[in-house]
RODO-2510 file (C-alpha; in nm, 4 decimals, decimal comma):
residues 80
     n   res          X          Y          Z
     1     x    -3,9876     2,3474    -3,3976
     2     x    -3,6547     2,3775    -3,5769
     3     x    -3,5294     2,6115    -3,3048
     4     x    -3,6114     2,3489    -3,0397
     5     x    -3,4321     2,0782    -3,2393
     6     x    -3,1285     2,3022    -3,2903
     7     x    -3,1199     2,3834    -2,9189
     8     x    -3,1386     2,0140    -2,8275
     9     x    -2,8662     1,9302    -3,0789
    10     x    -2,6423     2,1989    -2,9295
    11     x    -2,7028     2,0706    -2,5766
    12     x    -2,6307     1,7174    -2,6948
    13     x    -2,3025     1,8236    -2,8565
    14     x    -2,1968     2,0109    -2,5432
    15     x    -2,2755     1,7097    -2,3271
    16     x    -2,0753     1,4833    -2,5569
    17     x    -1,7735     1,7138    -2,5205
    18     x    -1,8185     1,7305    -2,1419
    19     x    -1,8529     1,3526    -2,1204
    20     x    -1,5369     1,3076    -2,3261
    21     x    -1,3446     1,5502    -2,1036
    22     x    -1,4765     1,3794    -1,7907
    23     x    -1,3654     1,0447    -1,9311
    24     x    -1,0155     1,1810    -1,9938
    25     x    -1,0014     1,3240    -1,6426
    26     x    -1,1197     0,9942    -1,4968
    27     x    -0,8546     0,8052    -1,6943
    28     x    -0,5830     1,0423    -1,5707
    29     x    -0,6980     0,9867    -1,2133
    30     x    -0,7144     0,6096    -1,2734
    31     x    -0,3571     0,6028    -1,4025
    32     x    -0,2421     0,8052    -1,1039
    33     x    -0,4095     0,5619    -0,8639
    34     x    -0,2592     0,2636    -1,0476
    35     x     0,0867     0,4154    -1,0013
    36     x     0,0226     0,4696    -0,6325
    37     x    -0,1028     0,1128    -0,5951
    38     x     0,2175    -0,0147    -0,7548
    39     x     0,4212     0,1957    -0,5104
    40     x     0,2174     0,0622    -0,2187
    41     x     0,2749    -0,2976    -0,3266
    42     x     0,6487    -0,2343    -0,3540
    43     x     0,6655    -0,0682    -0,0123
    44     x     0,4544    -0,3414     0,1465
    45     x     0,6934    -0,6034     0,0109
    46     x     0,9916    -0,4100     0,1424
    47     x     0,8274    -0,3680     0,4823
    48     x     0,7571    -0,7395     0,4973
    49     x     1,1208    -0,8202     0,4220
    50     x     1,2446    -0,5727     0,6833
    51     x     0,9981    -0,7095     0,9383
    52     x     1,1132    -1,0661     0,8705
    53     x     1,4772    -0,9656     0,9140
    54     x     1,3961    -0,7772     1,2349
    55     x     1,1978    -1,0738     1,3670
    56     x     1,4944    -1,3039     1,3005
    57     x     1,7264    -1,0656     1,4842
    58     x     1,4873    -1,0388     1,7789
    59     x     1,4478    -1,4168     1,7934
    60     x     1,8249    -1,4667     1,7898
    61     x     1,8733    -1,2075     2,0644
    62     x     1,5968    -1,3652     2,2748
    63     x     1,7508    -1,7096     2,2301
    64     x     2,0903    -1,5779     2,3380
    65     x     1,9360    -1,4104     2,6420
    66     x     1,7543    -1,7322     2,7369
    67     x     2,0827    -1,9229     2,7147
    68     x     2,2516    -1,6663     2,9401
    69     x     1,9692    -1,6984     3,1939
    70     x     2,0006    -2,0782     3,1872
    71     x     2,3752    -2,0525     3,2510
    72     x     2,3061    -1,8128     3,5376
    73     x     2,0542    -2,0547     3,6906
    74     x     2,3091    -2,3358     3,6567
    75     x     2,5644    -2,1271     3,8474
    76     x     2,3106    -2,0595     4,1217
    77     x     2,2257    -2,4323     4,1480
    78     x     2,5924    -2,5165     4,1924
    79     x     2,6047    -2,2874     4,4944
    80     x     2,3649    -2,5170     4,6834
***
C-alpha cells in the first residue's frame, strides 16, 4: 500500500510542476497578446485619423470639382 501512496504522491508532485509551468507559459502568451492588442488599438486610432484626413481631402476636391462643373454649366447657358 505504501508503494501505491508513494507512486500517487510522485504523480501529484509532477502534475503540480507541470501545472505551474503551464501557468507560466499561459501568462507569457497572455502578456504577448496584451502587447499585440495595444499595438492594434494604436494602429486603429492612427488609421482612423488618416482616414478622416483623407475623407476631408476627398470632400474638398469633390466640392471644388462640383463648383467647376457649375461654372461650366453657367458658361453653356450663356451661349443660348
